[in-house]
C-alpha positions in Angstrom: 52.2 -46.2 -6.0 50.0 -47.4 -8.8 48.4 -44.6 -10.8 45.0 -45.7 -12.1 43.9 -42.2 -13.1 45.3 -41.5 -16.6 45.5 -37.7 -15.9 46.8 -37.9 -12.4 50.5 -38.0 -13.5 49.9 -34.9 -15.6 48.2 -33.2 -12.7 51.1 -34.0 -10.4 53.6 -32.6 -12.8 51.5 -29.5 -13.5 51.4 -28.7 -9.8 55.2 -28.4 -9.8 55.3 -25.8 -12.5 56.9 -22.6 -11.2 55.5 -20.0 -13.5 51.9 -19.1 -12.8 50.8 -18.5 -16.4 52.1 -21.9 -17.5 50.8 -23.7 -14.4 47.3 -22.3 -14.8 47.3 -23.2 -18.5 48.4 -26.8 -17.7 45.8 -27.1 -14.9 43.0 -25.8 -17.2 44.0 -28.2 -20.0 44.0 -31.2 -17.6 40.6 -30.1 -16.2 39.3 -30.0 -19.8 40.4 -33.6 -20.2 38.6 -34.6 -17.1 35.4 -32.8 -18.3 35.7 -34.6 -21.7 35.6 -38.0 -19.9 32.6 -37.0 -17.9 34.4 -36.3 -14.6 33.0 -32.8 -14.3 33.4 -32.6 -10.5 37.1 -33.4 -10.7 37.4 -30.9 -13.6 35.8 -28.1 -11.5 38.1 -28.9 -8.6 41.2 -28.5 -10.8 39.7 -25.4 -12.5 39.4 -23.9 -9.1 43.1 -24.5 -8.6 43.9 -23.0 -12.0 41.8 -19.9 -11.2 43.6 -19.3 -7.9 46.9 -19.7 -9.8 45.8 -17.3 -12.6 44.9 -14.6 -10.1 48.6 -14.4 -9.1 49.7 -13.6 -12.6 51.1 -10.1 -12.8 51.2 -9.4 -16.6 47.7 -8.3 -17.7 48.0 -9.9 -21.1 48.9 -13.3 -19.6 46.4 -13.0 -16.9 43.5 -12.1 -19.2 44.3 -15.0 -21.5 44.6 -17.4 -18.6 41.3 -16.3 -17.2 39.6 -16.6 -20.6 41.0 -20.1 -21.1 39.8 -21.2 -17.6 36.4 -19.7 -18.3 36.3 -21.7 -21.6 36.9 -24.9 -19.7 34.3 -24.1 -17.1 31.8 -23.6 -20.0 32.8 -27.0 -21.4 32.2 -28.5 -17.9 28.7 -27.2 -18.0 29.2 -24.3 -15.6 28.3 -21.4 -17.9 27.4 -19.0 -15.2 30.9 -19.5 -13.5 32.4 -19.1 -17.0 30.7 -15.8 -17.5 31.8 -14.5 -14.1 35.4 -15.4 -14.9 35.1 -13.8 -18.4 34.1 -10.6 -16.7 37.3 -10.7 -14.7 39.2 -11.5 -17.9 37.6 -8.5 -19.7 38.4 -6.1 -16.8 42.0 -7.3 -16.9 42.2 -7.1 -20.7 41.2 -3.4 -20.5 44.5 -2.7 -18.7 46.7 -4.2 -21.3 49.0 -1.5 -22.7 49.9 -2.9 -26.1 47.0 -2.2 -28.5 47.7 -5.4 -30.5 47.8 -7.6 -27.4 44.7 -5.9 -26.1 42.8 -6.5 -29.3 43.7 -10.1 -29.4 42.8 -10.6 -25.8 39.4 -8.9 -26.3 38.7 -11.0 -29.4 39.5 -14.2 -27.5 37.2 -13.2 -24.7 34.4 -12.4 -27.1 34.8 -15.9 -28.6 34.7 -17.4 -25.2 31.6 -15.5 -24.3 29.9 -16.9 -27.4 31.0 -20.5 -26.4 29.6 -19.9 -22.9 26.2 -19.0 -24.4 26.3 -15.3 -23.7 26.6 -12.4 -26.1 29.9 -10.6 -25.7 29.6 -7.1 -24.3 29.8 -4.1 -26.5 33.5 -3.3 -26.0 34.6 -6.8 -26.8 32.3 -6.9 -29.9 33.7 -3.6 -31.2 37.3 -4.9 -30.9 36.4 -8.3 -32.4 34.6 -6.9 -35.4 36.8 -3.9 -36.0 40.2 -5.5 -35.5 39.8 -9.2 -36.0 37.7 -8.7 -39.1 40.4 -6.5 -40.6 43.1 -9.2 -39.9 41.0 -12.2 -40.9 37.4 -11.8 -42.0 36.8 -15.6 -41.6 37.8 -15.5 -37.9 34.5 -13.9 -37.0 32.6 -16.6 -38.8 34.5 -19.3 -36.9 33.8 -17.7 -33.6 30.0 -17.8 -34.2 29.9 -21.4 -35.6 
């Protein structure tokens, strides 16, 4: 079989990954490459697979990050409304993270993805982003809003 699609081989390998968090991440990355080359329909098909995989992740931290990454790729593919819907799911999941540091990082990541999707982050994400991310690295907030 001749593979003429440069990302098809990566996609075939990604589909064999056993762990859902790694699989969803790989699928989202591949979808991003399709979107970058203008193949947005193919990108959204793969993102749909990544989303279904991410929904099976049990760990709240891994799941919220996977959902946020998928939302970021949807935004890059021009589907900002879909991105915002998934970010809402990521935020709800992040609220259940037990470890305060992991929760803060996840919320800050979600806030940045909201900004990239063209929507203001909600109040809870903003409080965490400004209160915790700023203390750790004041320049991080500036980079999020660039």
